[in-house]
VEXDREN-2710 file (C-alpha; in Angstrom, 1 decimal):
% VEXDREN-2710
k/r/px/py/pz
1/MET/-9.7/32.7/9.0
2/SER/-8.5/34.4/5.8
3/ILE/-10.4/34.8/2.6
4/PHE/-7.9/32.5/0.9
5/GLN/-8.5/29.7/3.6
6/SER/-12.2/30.1/3.3
7/LYS/-12.1/29.7/-0.5
8/ILE/-9.4/26.7/-0.2
9/ASN/-11.9/25.1/2.4
10/TYR/-15.1/25.7/-0.1
11/ILE/-13.0/24.1/-3.0
12/ILE/-12.2/21.1/-1.0
13/SER/-16.0/20.7/0.2
14/ILE/-17.1/21.0/-3.6
15/ILE/-14.3/18.4/-4.7
16/THR/-15.4/16.0/-1.7
17/GLY/-19.0/16.6/-2.5
18/ILE/-18.5/15.7/-6.2
19/PHE/-16.4/12.5/-5.1
20/SER/-18.9/11.4/-2.6
21/ALA/-22.0/11.9/-5.1
22/ILE/-20.4/9.9/-7.8
23/LEU/-18.5/7.3/-5.7
24/GLY/-20.6/7.3/-2.8
25/ASP/-19.6/7.2/1.1
26/PHE/-16.4/5.3/0.6
27/TRP/-15.1/7.7/-2.2
28/PHE/-11.7/8.1/-0.1
29/LEU/-11.0/4.4/-1.0
30/PHE/-11.0/5.2/-4.6
31/LEU/-9.1/8.4/-4.1
32/PHE/-6.5/6.4/-2.1
33/LEU/-6.3/4.1/-5.1
34/ILE/-5.7/7.0/-7.5
35/ILE/-2.8/8.5/-5.2
36/LEU/-1.3/4.8/-5.1
37/ASN/-1.5/4.7/-9.0
38/ILE/0.3/8.2/-9.3
39/ILE/3.0/7.0/-7.0
40/ASP/3.6/3.7/-8.4
41/TYR/3.8/5.1/-11.6
42/THR/6.3/7.9/-10.6
43/THR/8.5/5.2/-8.6
44/GLY/8.4/2.9/-11.5
45/ILE/9.8/5.7/-13.8
46/MET/12.3/6.6/-11.1
47/LYS/13.5/2.9/-10.9
48/ALA/13.8/2.7/-14.6
49/LYS/15.9/5.8/-14.8
50/TYR/18.0/4.4/-11.9
51/LEU/18.4/0.9/-13.6
52/LYS/19.0/2.7/-17.0
53/LYS/16.2/0.8/-18.4
54/GLU/13.9/3.8/-19.5
55/SER/11.6/3.1/-22.4
56/SER/8.6/5.0/-23.6
57/ARG/6.8/1.8/-24.4
58/ARG/7.3/0.4/-20.8
59/ALA/6.1/3.9/-19.5
60/MET/2.9/3.5/-21.7
61/LYS/2.4/-0.3/-20.9
62/GLY/2.6/1.0/-17.2
63/PHE/-0.2/3.8/-18.0
64/ILE/-2.3/1.2/-19.7
65/LYS/-2.1/-1.0/-16.9
66/LYS/-3.3/1.6/-14.4
67/PHE/-6.4/2.3/-16.8
68/PHE/-7.1/-1.4/-17.1
69/ILE/-7.1/-1.7/-13.3
70/TRP/-10.0/1.1/-13.0
71/CYS/-11.8/-0.9/-16.1
72/LEU/-11.4/-4.0/-13.8
73/ILE/-12.8/-2.2/-10.7
74/ALA/-15.8/-0.6/-12.8
75/MET/-16.6/-3.8/-14.5
76/GLY/-16.5/-5.6/-10.7
77/PHE/-19.0/-2.8/-9.4
78/GLY/-21.1/-2.9/-12.5
79/LEU/-21.3/-6.6/-12.2
80/GLY/-22.3/-6.7/-8.6
81/ILE/-24.8/-3.9/-9.1
82/ALA/-26.3/-5.8/-12.2
83/PHE/-26.7/-9.0/-10.1
84/LYS/-28.3/-7.1/-7.4
85/LYS/-30.9/-5.7/-9.8
86/ILE/-31.5/-9.0/-11.5
87/GLY/-32.0/-10.5/-8.2
88/GLN/-34.5/-8.0/-7.4
89/VAL/-36.3/-8.9/-10.6
90/ILE/-36.5/-12.6/-10.0
91/ASN/-37.0/-12.1/-6.2
92/ILE/-33.8/-13.5/-5.0
93/ASN/-31.4/-11.4/-3.0
94/LEU/-28.2/-11.3/-5.0
95/SER/-26.7/-8.3/-2.6
96/LEU/-23.7/-10.4/-1.9
97/MET/-22.4/-10.1/-5.4
98/LEU/-21.7/-6.4/-4.5
99/ALA/-18.7/-7.8/-2.8
100/ILE/-17.1/-8.7/-6.2
101/GLY/-16.2/-4.6/-6.6
102/TRP/-15.0/-4.4/-3.1
103/PHE/-12.8/-7.4/-3.3
104/LEU/-11.3/-6.0/-6.5
105/LEU/-10.7/-2.6/-5.0
106/ALA/-9.1/-4.1/-1.9
107/HIS/-6.9/-6.5/-4.3
108/CYS/-5.9/-3.4/-6.4
109/ILE/-5.0/-1.3/-3.6
110/ILE/-2.7/-4.0/-2.1
111/ASN/-1.1/-4.8/-5.3
112/GLU/-0.4/-1.1/-5.9
113/PHE/1.1/-0.8/-2.4
114/ARG/3.2/-4.0/-3.0
115/SER/4.4/-2.6/-6.5
116/ILE/5.4/0.8/-4.8
117/LEU/7.2/-1.3/-2.2
118/GLU/9.0/-3.3/-4.7
119/ASN/10.2/0.0/-6.7
120/MET/11.4/1.4/-3.6
121/ILE/13.4/-1.7/-2.7
122/GLU/15.2/-1.5/-6.0
123/LEU/15.8/2.2/-5.5
124/ASP/17.3/1.9/-2.0
125/LYS/18.5/-1.5/-2.2
126/GLY/16.1/-2.9/0.6
127/TYR/17.3/-0.6/3.4
128/LEU/14.2/1.5/3.7
129/VAL/11.5/-0.8/3.3
130/PRO/11.1/-3.4/6.2
131/LYS/10.9/-7.0/5.0
132/TRP/8.0/-7.8/7.3
133/LEU/5.9/-5.3/5.6
134/ILE/6.3/-7.1/2.1
135/LYS/5.4/-10.5/3.8
136/GLY/2.5/-8.9/5.6
137/LEU/1.0/-7.7/2.3
138/GLU/1.6/-11.2/0.8
139/VAL/-0.1/-12.8/3.8
140/THR/-3.0/-10.3/3.6
141/GLN/-3.3/-11.0/-0.3
142/ASN/-3.5/-14.9/0.3
143/ILE/-6.0/-14.3/3.1
144/MET/-8.2/-12.1/0.4
145/ASN/-7.9/-14.9/-1.9
146/LYS/-9.1/-17.5/0.4
147/LYS/-12.1/-15.4/1.3
148/VAL/-13.0/-14.9/-2.3
149/ASP/-12.5/-18.6/-2.8
150/ASN/-14.7/-19.4/0.2
151/VAL/-17.4/-16.9/-1.2
152/LEU/-17.3/-18.7/-4.7
153/ASP/-17.4/-22.1/-2.9
154/ASN/-20.5/-21.0/-0.9
155/LEU/-22.3/-19.7/-4.0
156/GLU/-21.6/-23.1/-5.8
157/ASN/-22.8/-25.0/-3.0
158/ARG/-26.0/-23.1/-3.1
159/GLU/-26.6/-24.5/-6.6
END
């Protein structure tokens, strides 16, 4: 192994260590969402250029939307952690509330992926992206929404 390769490996191990320390064992899911954010933003700009609907206001709106996605995820995990801690104080197991952040993360990953596909459909007029993939993502989104509804119903029934 060359010196250059060993330095690259060292840098990668530092970056993954930092991500793991901050975001936990599933840091790669958060990194995946960042990558999807970048791809979606880029394909959105490409679509706007292709449709001749370029607008700095719309581009800024897209950027702000990405920021709010991350705020939503942070609030979801923060809420789950807060409920878990409150549960420890009042001696009730509220660890289930941590699922809020995970559901939000999964929801955002699916939405970003769908948005990328929608941009790609506009760019290639539907030849590249198979229709079954779009329908499958819609089904997955509906299943997740039903799971969230079931969890909420179970929590309401406990009261």
